[in-house]
N, C-alpha and C positions, 0 to 999 in steps of 0.2 A: 301832964296835956289837953287847952285846950281845944274842946268840941268846936267840930269843922262845918260849916255847910253840906258837905261828901257824909261825918256820921248822924245826921239828922233819920229816924228811924218816921216811917207813918205816919201822919198825927202826933208830933212828936211837938208838942211849945216850945220854943226855947225867946234865945236875947244875946245877938251875936253883933260885932263890929265886922259892916261888908265893904264892899267896894261895890258901886252904880259901874255894871260896866255895862250897858242900854239904860236906857234908857229913851221914846221918846216918845211923844205925847200925841194921844187915839182921839176921837171920840167914842162915845156909847150909839147902841138905837135908841137912846131917850133923848138925847142931845147935851149930854153933861160929859167934862174933856172927867177923862185918867190920862195912867203911864205905863207904859207900858215897858216893864222891868225886865234886865240881866242883872242877877245879885251873881257876885264875887270870890269870894275864896283864894289858899294859894291850893288848899282841896280838890275846886273844881267851879261852875255854881248852876243856878236854880232860879227862877225865871220867877214870875208874880205884878201881880195888877194893883194898883197905888188909885183904887176911882173914888171918884166923887172928887178929883181935885181938883184949888186953888191955881188960880195966874202964878202966885206965891210959894204954890210950892211948885207947880214946873219949870220955876225958874228955879228952887233951890235945889230938888231931888233933880240933877242935872248927871248926866255918864259924865267919871269920871268926880265924883264923891264920895269922899267916905258918911254911914252912916249907924247909926245904932237903929239895927233892928229888934221889932220883937212882934212874932210869927210864928205858925207854924209848918208844920210840911205840909203836902197834900198828894193828892193823888188829884189829874182832872185830862179824859182822852185818855188811861193806864199812860201819863207821861207829869214830870216830878212837878208841883207849884207851889208857892210859897204863900202863902195865902197874910195877908200884912194885920196885925191889931192895933198897931206902931212904928208911926219910922224920925227919927229926925239926924241933922246932922254933927255930927262927932264937932267935939269942942276942945282950941288948941289941948287942950288935958288931958287927952283920951286918944286911943290911937287914931290917927288922921291924913298920912301918908299911902297914899295909893299905895307905891312902891311894893311895897309891906305885904297890897291884896292876893297878889296879884304873882301865881303859876312861873315857875322859873326851868330850868334845861337843869336835866344833873350834872351838870359839868361848870366850870368856874370859869370864868373871860379870858382868866389865865392859860386855861390844861387848854382850851380851843383856841387862843389861838398857836399855841402852841404847834396843837397838828395842825393849824389851817397851818403854817410856816412854817414846817416841816417837807408837807407835798409838791409848796410850790416848791422847796430847790429840785423836786425832782422834779417838774414843766422846764425837759433840758432843750424844749425849742426857744429861742429866743423873743418872737415874736408872741406866742401865746405866755413867756414869763412876765415879761415889759407889760404887758397891758394888763394882766389878770395886780399884779402887784405896784403899779399908777390906781386900781378902781377900788384890790383891798386898802389899801391904803384912805383913799379918798373917802371911803364915808366905814369907815374901820370902828366908826364909836358906835352905828346906829347898824349894824350887821353882825357884833357881839353884842344889844338889845335887844334889836326888832323881833319881834314872835313871826316865826315862816305865811301866813297869815291871820287874818279875822277873828276864825272860828276853824270849827272837824281841825286838822290837826295842824300841830306845832304851834297849838295858838299860843304860846305860853313866853313868858321875854325870856331870852338867848334862843331860845327856837328856830329861827335864822341861822344863825351859824351853826348850832346844834344836828336842825333838817341839816346842811350840809353834807358835816364829819360822816354824819349816817350812809350819806351818799359815797361822799369819795372812803369809807369799807369798803362798800358794796364793791365799789369800782374797783376798787385794790383787789379783791377774790375772783373777779372777771378777768383779770390784766393777770392774775397768775395763775387762772385754768384756756386760757383762750392764745392763741397766739397773731401776732400779727396785727394786736389791736395797738392804734397810735394812741400809747398813755396816755403822756402830754395833752396831745388833745381831751384823752378823755378829763382826767383831773380840770384843768384849765374852766373847760364848757360847769363843769361837779362847782367847779370852787363859782361861777358868776352866773349861775341858772337861774334864781336865786334872785342876787344883788339887787334883783333893778325894784323888788322889795320897801328898800333901805329908802326909796324916792313914791314907792304907787301906798303903801302904807304910812298912817299918822305918829305912831310909837306902839311898845306893849303899856300904855293904861288903856282903855276905851279906847282900842284900837276900828278907823274907821279908818276907806279906805278915800287920797286925799285928789282932787282935784283931776290930776294928774296921775294916776293911778284906776279911773273912776275913765277916763278920757281920754287914754292912749292903753295902758298896762305894762307891764315890772317884763314880760317881753322885747316891747318896744323901746321901751324905757330904756334896759341894757342895750337895747339894739346900736339906740344911736351915743348911750358912755361911749361903747368901745370903739366906734369908729369916731369920737369925739378925744381920745387917749392914742389912737392912733394915730393921728394927727397930731401931737403935742407932741410924739415920739417921733414922727419924723420915717409910718410903717406908711407904704402905701395903702392905697383903699385897694386899689387893684389886690394886694396877696393872694395869692392862694392861703399863703397863713390866714391871713385875718379875714378870708372870704366861708369859711368852715368853720372858723369860730364864733361867725356869726350865725352861722346857718346853726353851732350848738346848743345856740338859746331859741333862735328863733325859731329851730324844728318840739321843744322838748317838752313843749306838751302831746305832740305828740299827731294828734288829727285840729281839723280843720275847725270844725264847730265847738273843739273846749281852747280853742285863741289861738292856735301857732298855725303865722300864714302860709310858710309851707311847711311839709310829711319830711321825719326825714328819711333823708339823701346818702346816708352815709353811716356806715356802721357804728361809729363809734359814740351819731347821732341817735337810733334806733337804743344805742344800749342805756343812757341816759332815761332814756324817756322811762326803757320800763325798770330803772332801776327811782326813779322820781319816783314813779308810781307804787309801786311797791313800797315803798318807805313809809310814803302815802298813809298805804290804805295799812299796812300793820298798825303807823300810829292810832288814826280814828279807830281801826277796830279793838286792843289792847284798852285805848281811852275808857270804849263803852266800855267793855267787861269787867273793867273794874268797879264800875260801879251796884253790880249784875252779885246774884248770888248764885254755886255751882247748881245748875235746874232751868235755871230762869234762861229768856231771852234778853239782848239788852234794847233799848230804845232801837225802830226805824235809823236808819244813816243819814242822812238829804244825799251826802255824796259820797256815796255808794249805791245809790240806784233807789235810797227806799226798805236796804235787807235789815232784816235783822239778824241778830247770831248766837250762837248760844251759848253758854257753861257751864261744859259737860261735869257732872259731880268728879268726885274727886277716886280714883279706886284704886286700891291695896293691891298690889298681884303678886304674892311670894317670890325664889326667887328671879329677879326677870330684873335686867341693869331698868334702876329711877332716868337715866340717862339717856337712854336708846341703844341701837347695838355700835356697838364699838367700830373701827372702821373694816378691821378685819374681819366684820362680819357679815359685814354689802360686796364684799369682792370675792 
């Protein structure tokens, strides 16, 4: 198997085809232009600087392009980076499809569609079911191909649907554990909570925030989509069911400073908020741990208060169940 970015060792020289996930023009202290780059392939991403960039360099080395990169894996301030030795655009007879360099969800689109459709059948409330069906149908192509974020968690093709499915699985566990939870409302809110990212984000390649994404955000975008869908379906805007569903979306970030115009005020909204946080947090930590050796710490994770996480060294203990205690041992 061909070597990829995350396979590179410190001080290793390489020549690889990679995607320019980000390419931003900057000005150095000496007044000369440079390009701040983020290189990407299915294994992950690494930053680098293209110094003394000409106007032609800035024009051709734009985000979303595939390049043949010759460089060296280095560390700068304890963070990995690439020192660029040479770089050119990939030719038509070379690997040049940006989608080939994007990390993908660990499930196929058809698998994810089956899970979403199966869950929709479990949404027995007519208002929730009709609105969810209408909006999933409207945004299906983007929903099953877009990432869930530009960076941090589920930032890969299909990540939006995969993140949604992860929350649905957690939601089913919560419903099975606790009584008197409105399961149809919880499942409907889970499916719709991040669907506005199909408008907030630009797509799976060189993901950026759209104008609507920057100025409105996915919570308010999806709230408006729900109201529009309900109007077309003849559902009253004063319906309690519709108001509860809108609250699920508007409150799922939990805190006002995190973008929620309202904090959760119903049980199902509080559950959705915590499940969303849990899934995103686990994915961020696991993603960071993949890039460190046992006994080392991850880089600081911006989305988790710049904390580092330790990867324990494996331990071998005889007579212990490696899968943990059985249920009978817990009670």
